[in-house]
C-alpha beads as a LAMMPS data file, in Angstrom:
LAMMPS data file: protein, C-alpha beads

271 atoms
270 bonds

1 atom types
1 bond types

-500.0 500.0 xlo xhi
-500.0 500.0 ylo yhi
-500.0 500.0 zlo zhi

Masses

1 110.0

Atoms # bond

1 1 1 9.820 423.615 256.515
2 1 1 6.980 426.714 256.050
3 1 1 5.877 428.373 253.074
4 1 1 4.375 432.312 254.103
5 1 1 3.528 434.595 251.787
6 1 1 4.593 438.153 252.104
7 1 1 1.309 439.980 252.471
8 1 1 1.892 443.373 250.592
9 1 1 2.394 440.919 247.457
10 1 1 -1.730 441.152 248.131
11 1 1 -2.297 444.396 249.791
12 1 1 -5.407 445.689 247.585
13 1 1 -7.360 442.851 249.534
14 1 1 -8.918 443.200 253.067
15 1 1 -6.283 441.313 255.672
16 1 1 -9.414 438.317 256.014
17 1 1 -9.507 437.943 251.978
18 1 1 -5.575 437.601 251.997
19 1 1 -5.746 434.987 254.348
20 1 1 -8.357 432.958 252.677
21 1 1 -6.155 433.421 249.753
22 1 1 -3.078 432.606 251.146
23 1 1 -4.729 429.309 252.822
24 1 1 -6.560 427.653 249.434
25 1 1 -3.143 428.087 248.065
26 1 1 -1.130 426.324 249.996
27 1 1 0.421 428.725 252.495
28 1 1 0.911 428.251 256.120
29 1 1 1.244 431.966 256.841
30 1 1 1.722 435.405 256.024
31 1 1 4.970 437.609 256.955
32 1 1 2.869 441.006 257.423
33 1 1 4.173 444.712 256.406
34 1 1 2.864 446.697 258.872
35 1 1 2.386 449.957 256.678
36 1 1 0.172 447.676 254.463
37 1 1 -2.478 448.601 258.074
38 1 1 -1.740 452.536 256.992
39 1 1 1.106 454.645 259.055
40 1 1 0.086 453.937 262.268
41 1 1 -0.001 450.038 261.919
42 1 1 3.358 449.452 264.044
43 1 1 0.694 451.202 266.821
44 1 1 -2.845 449.535 265.556
45 1 1 -5.049 449.026 268.350
46 1 1 -6.447 445.778 270.414
47 1 1 -9.142 445.001 268.606
48 1 1 -7.176 445.344 265.299
49 1 1 -4.542 442.872 266.697
50 1 1 -7.570 440.341 267.462
51 1 1 -8.982 440.643 264.152
52 1 1 -5.729 439.709 262.749
53 1 1 -5.368 436.942 265.208
54 1 1 -9.123 435.572 264.424
55 1 1 -8.479 435.747 260.821
56 1 1 -5.673 433.733 260.775
57 1 1 -7.058 431.108 263.169
58 1 1 -10.086 430.919 260.770
59 1 1 -8.106 430.199 257.756
60 1 1 -5.575 427.668 259.388
61 1 1 -2.612 430.411 259.254
62 1 1 0.075 431.641 261.271
63 1 1 1.126 435.416 261.358
64 1 1 4.793 434.229 260.011
65 1 1 6.708 437.346 261.166
66 1 1 7.223 440.804 260.393
67 1 1 9.225 443.026 257.539
68 1 1 9.334 446.275 256.308
69 1 1 9.217 447.709 259.601
70 1 1 10.297 451.508 258.931
71 1 1 8.489 452.102 255.720
72 1 1 6.006 453.854 257.504
73 1 1 5.126 456.427 259.027
74 1 1 7.418 459.010 256.398
75 1 1 10.997 460.502 257.865
76 1 1 12.212 457.629 260.015
77 1 1 16.024 456.884 260.303
78 1 1 18.137 454.962 262.703
79 1 1 21.211 456.535 261.683
80 1 1 20.096 460.203 261.565
81 1 1 22.131 462.598 264.012
82 1 1 18.869 464.200 264.954
83 1 1 17.763 462.614 268.398
84 1 1 14.111 463.142 267.839
85 1 1 13.857 461.277 264.441
86 1 1 16.188 458.294 265.755
87 1 1 13.938 458.097 268.848
88 1 1 10.588 458.060 267.081
89 1 1 12.057 455.382 265.019
90 1 1 13.363 453.444 267.834
91 1 1 9.851 453.400 268.960
92 1 1 8.422 452.091 266.017
93 1 1 11.105 449.384 266.205
94 1 1 10.090 448.565 269.782
95 1 1 6.082 448.384 269.005
96 1 1 7.006 446.256 265.859
97 1 1 8.522 443.777 267.987
98 1 1 5.701 443.971 270.617
99 1 1 3.052 443.550 267.915
100 1 1 5.111 440.599 266.252
101 1 1 4.937 438.797 269.268
102 1 1 1.359 439.726 270.536
103 1 1 0.161 438.365 266.377
104 1 1 1.897 435.359 267.274
105 1 1 4.804 435.897 264.628
106 1 1 8.530 434.759 265.321
107 1 1 10.516 437.060 264.132
108 1 1 11.023 440.096 262.342
109 1 1 13.099 441.424 259.696
110 1 1 14.904 444.702 259.773
111 1 1 15.305 445.335 255.679
112 1 1 14.103 449.767 255.276
113 1 1 17.503 450.646 253.553
114 1 1 16.430 454.124 253.511
115 1 1 16.240 454.513 257.333
116 1 1 19.343 452.830 257.587
117 1 1 21.462 454.796 255.557
118 1 1 25.160 455.941 256.487
119 1 1 26.898 458.883 255.161
120 1 1 29.586 458.828 258.157
121 1 1 30.805 456.710 260.823
122 1 1 28.885 457.965 263.875
123 1 1 25.888 457.218 261.162
124 1 1 26.724 453.387 261.275
125 1 1 27.078 453.891 265.408
126 1 1 23.492 454.798 265.877
127 1 1 22.402 452.275 263.643
128 1 1 23.920 449.677 265.673
129 1 1 22.561 451.286 269.432
130 1 1 18.929 450.981 267.834
131 1 1 19.686 447.079 267.105
132 1 1 21.014 446.330 270.120
133 1 1 17.703 448.004 272.015
134 1 1 15.715 445.827 269.336
135 1 1 17.630 443.121 270.334
136 1 1 16.925 443.237 274.105
137 1 1 13.023 443.850 273.415
138 1 1 13.037 441.073 270.864
139 1 1 14.464 438.375 273.443
140 1 1 12.043 439.563 276.012
141 1 1 9.106 439.357 273.304
142 1 1 10.416 435.735 272.788
143 1 1 10.900 436.722 268.845
144 1 1 14.245 436.323 266.765
145 1 1 14.963 440.582 265.406
146 1 1 16.630 439.373 262.138
147 1 1 19.140 442.268 260.414
148 1 1 18.673 441.556 256.605
149 1 1 22.104 441.946 254.331
150 1 1 20.354 444.242 251.367
151 1 1 22.292 444.878 247.958
152 1 1 24.189 447.674 246.698
153 1 1 23.166 450.557 245.522
154 1 1 19.363 450.454 247.120
155 1 1 21.204 449.948 250.350
156 1 1 24.741 451.403 251.284
157 1 1 25.243 449.687 254.881
158 1 1 25.039 445.911 255.590
159 1 1 25.583 444.905 251.833
160 1 1 26.844 441.490 252.659
161 1 1 26.057 438.287 254.876
162 1 1 29.742 439.058 256.444
163 1 1 28.829 442.325 257.530
164 1 1 25.429 441.249 259.097
165 1 1 27.214 438.560 261.013
166 1 1 29.697 441.141 261.954
167 1 1 26.866 443.123 263.820
168 1 1 25.252 440.106 265.165
169 1 1 28.314 438.981 266.631
170 1 1 29.402 442.064 268.661
171 1 1 25.591 442.839 269.804
172 1 1 25.785 439.407 271.013
173 1 1 22.506 438.406 271.918
174 1 1 20.892 435.726 270.546
175 1 1 17.421 437.304 270.083
176 1 1 19.469 439.291 267.325
177 1 1 20.560 437.212 264.225
178 1 1 20.222 437.431 260.531
179 1 1 18.617 435.690 257.384
180 1 1 19.066 435.385 253.566
181 1 1 17.504 437.549 251.331
182 1 1 17.880 435.312 247.877
183 1 1 17.854 438.487 245.397
184 1 1 20.492 440.763 247.439
185 1 1 22.395 437.309 248.142
186 1 1 22.585 436.254 244.886
187 1 1 24.135 440.368 243.674
188 1 1 26.265 440.575 246.802
189 1 1 28.151 437.286 247.659
190 1 1 30.759 436.089 245.867
191 1 1 29.521 432.578 245.914
192 1 1 26.420 430.742 244.627
193 1 1 23.307 431.781 247.561
194 1 1 23.222 427.813 248.099
195 1 1 26.928 427.869 249.044
196 1 1 26.166 431.444 251.003
197 1 1 23.318 429.615 253.062
198 1 1 25.793 426.772 254.241
199 1 1 28.212 428.912 255.609
200 1 1 25.843 430.861 257.270
201 1 1 23.830 428.105 258.622
202 1 1 27.365 427.007 259.791
203 1 1 27.385 430.090 262.486
204 1 1 24.174 429.587 263.900
205 1 1 23.008 432.822 263.222
206 1 1 20.586 432.636 260.234
207 1 1 17.196 432.421 261.162
208 1 1 14.918 433.167 258.332
209 1 1 15.013 433.414 254.628
210 1 1 13.086 435.332 251.683
211 1 1 12.881 434.207 248.365
212 1 1 13.040 436.429 245.037
213 1 1 14.435 436.411 241.787
214 1 1 17.308 439.338 241.083
215 1 1 14.553 440.102 238.496
216 1 1 12.747 441.268 241.498
217 1 1 9.789 438.663 240.865
218 1 1 9.201 435.695 242.876
219 1 1 10.929 432.483 243.112
220 1 1 10.152 430.614 239.534
221 1 1 9.293 433.878 237.752
222 1 1 12.858 434.423 236.322
223 1 1 16.549 433.132 235.681
224 1 1 17.287 432.310 239.209
225 1 1 17.088 428.488 240.344
226 1 1 15.926 427.658 243.575
227 1 1 16.540 423.904 243.521
228 1 1 20.399 424.388 244.794
229 1 1 18.877 426.992 247.505
230 1 1 16.171 424.313 248.685
231 1 1 18.950 421.331 248.320
232 1 1 21.262 423.583 250.658
233 1 1 18.374 424.571 253.082
234 1 1 17.110 420.945 253.567
235 1 1 20.990 419.557 254.171
236 1 1 21.427 422.043 256.401
237 1 1 18.366 421.103 257.982
238 1 1 16.623 424.744 258.198
239 1 1 13.423 424.426 259.926
240 1 1 12.074 427.790 259.209
241 1 1 9.882 429.773 257.591
242 1 1 10.438 430.370 253.456
243 1 1 8.937 433.824 252.735
244 1 1 8.095 434.534 249.428
245 1 1 8.852 438.225 248.598
246 1 1 8.249 439.269 245.340
247 1 1 8.482 443.114 244.106
248 1 1 6.904 442.795 241.106
249 1 1 3.614 441.241 240.497
250 1 1 2.598 440.467 237.260
251 1 1 0.198 440.040 235.931
252 1 1 -0.975 440.367 239.629
253 1 1 -0.550 439.502 243.355
254 1 1 -3.242 436.594 243.011
255 1 1 -1.460 435.235 240.199
256 1 1 1.954 435.911 241.346
257 1 1 1.364 434.502 244.807
258 1 1 -0.063 431.398 242.900
259 1 1 2.993 430.706 240.795
260 1 1 5.362 430.791 243.528
261 1 1 3.980 428.465 245.578
262 1 1 3.605 425.934 242.709
263 1 1 7.365 426.649 241.626
264 1 1 8.614 426.335 245.122
265 1 1 6.533 423.475 246.527
266 1 1 6.975 421.432 243.653
267 1 1 10.853 421.595 244.736
268 1 1 10.384 420.629 247.846
269 1 1 8.117 417.454 246.942
270 1 1 11.294 416.501 244.540
271 1 1 13.565 416.339 247.650

Bonds

1 1 1 2
2 1 2 3
3 1 3 4
4 1 4 5
5 1 5 6
6 1 6 7
7 1 7 8
8 1 8 9
9 1 9 10
10 1 10 11
11 1 11 12
12 1 12 13
13 1 13 14
14 1 14 15
15 1 15 16
16 1 16 17
17 1 17 18
18 1 18 19
19 1 19 20
20 1 20 21
21 1 21 22
22 1 22 23
23 1 23 24
24 1 24 25
25 1 25 26
26 1 26 27
27 1 27 28
28 1 28 29
29 1 29 30
30 1 30 31
31 1 31 32
32 1 32 33
33 1 33 34
34 1 34 35
35 1 35 36
36 1 36 37
37 1 37 38
38 1 38 39
39 1 39 40
40 1 40 41
41 1 41 42
42 1 42 43
43 1 43 44
44 1 44 45
45 1 45 46
46 1 46 47
47 1 47 48
48 1 48 49
49 1 49 50
50 1 50 51
51 1 51 52
52 1 52 53
53 1 53 54
54 1 54 55
55 1 55 56
56 1 56 57
57 1 57 58
58 1 58 59
59 1 59 60
60 1 60 61
61 1 61 62
62 1 62 63
63 1 63 64
64 1 64 65
65 1 65 66
66 1 66 67
67 1 67 68
68 1 68 69
69 1 69 70
70 1 70 71
71 1 71 72
72 1 72 73
73 1 73 74
74 1 74 75
75 1 75 76
76 1 76 77
77 1 77 78
78 1 78 79
79 1 79 80
80 1 80 81
81 1 81 82
82 1 82 83
83 1 83 84
84 1 84 85
85 1 85 86
86 1 86 87
87 1 87 88
88 1 88 89
89 1 89 90
90 1 90 91
91 1 91 92
92 1 92 93
93 1 93 94
94 1 94 95
95 1 95 96
96 1 96 97
97 1 97 98
98 1 98 99
99 1 99 100
100 1 100 101
101 1 101 102
102 1 102 103
103 1 103 104
104 1 104 105
105 1 105 106
106 1 106 107
107 1 107 108
108 1 108 109
109 1 109 110
110 1 110 111
111 1 111 112
112 1 112 113
113 1 113 114
114 1 114 115
115 1 115 116
116 1 116 117
117 1 117 118
118 1 118 119
119 1 119 120
120 1 120 121
121 1 121 122
122 1 122 123
123 1 123 124
124 1 124 125
125 1 125 126
126 1 126 127
127 1 127 128
128 1 128 129
129 1 129 130
130 1 130 131
131 1 131 132
132 1 132 133
133 1 133 134
134 1 134 135
135 1 135 136
136 1 136 137
137 1 137 138
138 1 138 139
139 1 139 140
140 1 140 141
141 1 141 142
142 1 142 143
143 1 143 144
144 1 144 145
145 1 145 146
146 1 146 147
147 1 147 148
148 1 148 149
149 1 149 150
150 1 150 151
151 1 151 152
152 1 152 153
153 1 153 154
154 1 154 155
155 1 155 156
156 1 156 157
157 1 157 158
158 1 158 159
159 1 159 160
160 1 160 161
161 1 161 162
162 1 162 163
163 1 163 164
164 1 164 165
165 1 165 166
166 1 166 167
167 1 167 168
168 1 168 169
169 1 169 170
170 1 170 171
171 1 171 172
172 1 172 173
173 1 173 174
174 1 174 175
175 1 175 176
176 1 176 177
177 1 177 178
178 1 178 179
179 1 179 180
180 1 180 181
181 1 181 182
182 1 182 183
183 1 183 184
184 1 184 185
185 1 185 186
186 1 186 187
187 1 187 188
188 1 188 189
189 1 189 190
190 1 190 191
191 1 191 192
192 1 192 193
193 1 193 194
194 1 194 195
195 1 195 196
196 1 196 197
197 1 197 198
198 1 198 199
199 1 199 200
200 1 200 201
201 1 201 202
202 1 202 203
203 1 203 204
204 1 204 205
205 1 205 206
206 1 206 207
207 1 207 208
208 1 208 209
209 1 209 210
210 1 210 211
211 1 211 212
212 1 212 213
213 1 213 214
214 1 214 215
215 1 215 216
216 1 216 217
217 1 217 218
218 1 218 219
219 1 219 220
220 1 220 221
221 1 221 222
222 1 222 223
223 1 223 224
224 1 224 225
225 1 225 226
226 1 226 227
227 1 227 228
228 1 228 229
229 1 229 230
230 1 230 231
231 1 231 232
232 1 232 233
233 1 233 234
234 1 234 235
235 1 235 236
236 1 236 237
237 1 237 238
238 1 238 239
239 1 239 240
240 1 240 241
241 1 241 242
242 1 242 243
243 1 243 244
244 1 244 245
245 1 245 246
246 1 246 247
247 1 247 248
248 1 248 249
249 1 249 250
250 1 250 251
251 1 251 252
252 1 252 253
253 1 253 254
254 1 254 255
255 1 255 256
256 1 256 257
257 1 257 258
258 1 258 259
259 1 259 260
260 1 260 261
261 1 261 262
262 1 262 263
263 1 263 264
264 1 264 265
265 1 265 266
266 1 266 267
267 1 267 268
268 1 268 269
269 1 269 270
270 1 270 271
């Protein structure tokens, strides 16, 4: 299992320094949020893509994948009845898939709760149509597009792993799967997160995991215990990336990044 740091945790640093810091702490990759490169990060020019690849190579890291796909530019939505906005949102999704593949990433995580809000049944149908297009592009690009179940009330559409799996089954493309966000799963699933992982892995649809405490800090920085989660990943032979995705960085991003990997690496060493 490979450990990745979500790059927005240290986004105040230039990307090359993000790589150097992550590598020095023992991370093998960075999970990149395109918005950390500005509103047009999803369509960054070729020279900037090369700079990212070079910075990772020089530090011995990989871009593990992309997330926060529709955080920028403002106003995107895959559920809106406004066809122009919907198409722009799909364009950002498809371009993000190409970006991920070009940067050497293996997956994309579609969270973006505000940009998938539903108020009517037709809204959900438009979201599913967008995800169907993303699945086709991901398959061509050789990456996996992951639908993330997110917790209410921040998100009002696809809150449970069962709901995510139902959409994955309907789309029926091996490049479109789901993943576990431990914060959301701890709040929305009826069973412990470790049990939810075992159940999801049995479906063959789990492609990724993000670790975060329900207090929105990193693993090891709250009351949630991650030893059972790591044990479940090990016992189900999960061999993908494990990304650290806190939302609160205290006392600062770099210290938070160091504490998270120290805690998780310790759990891995326990076997």
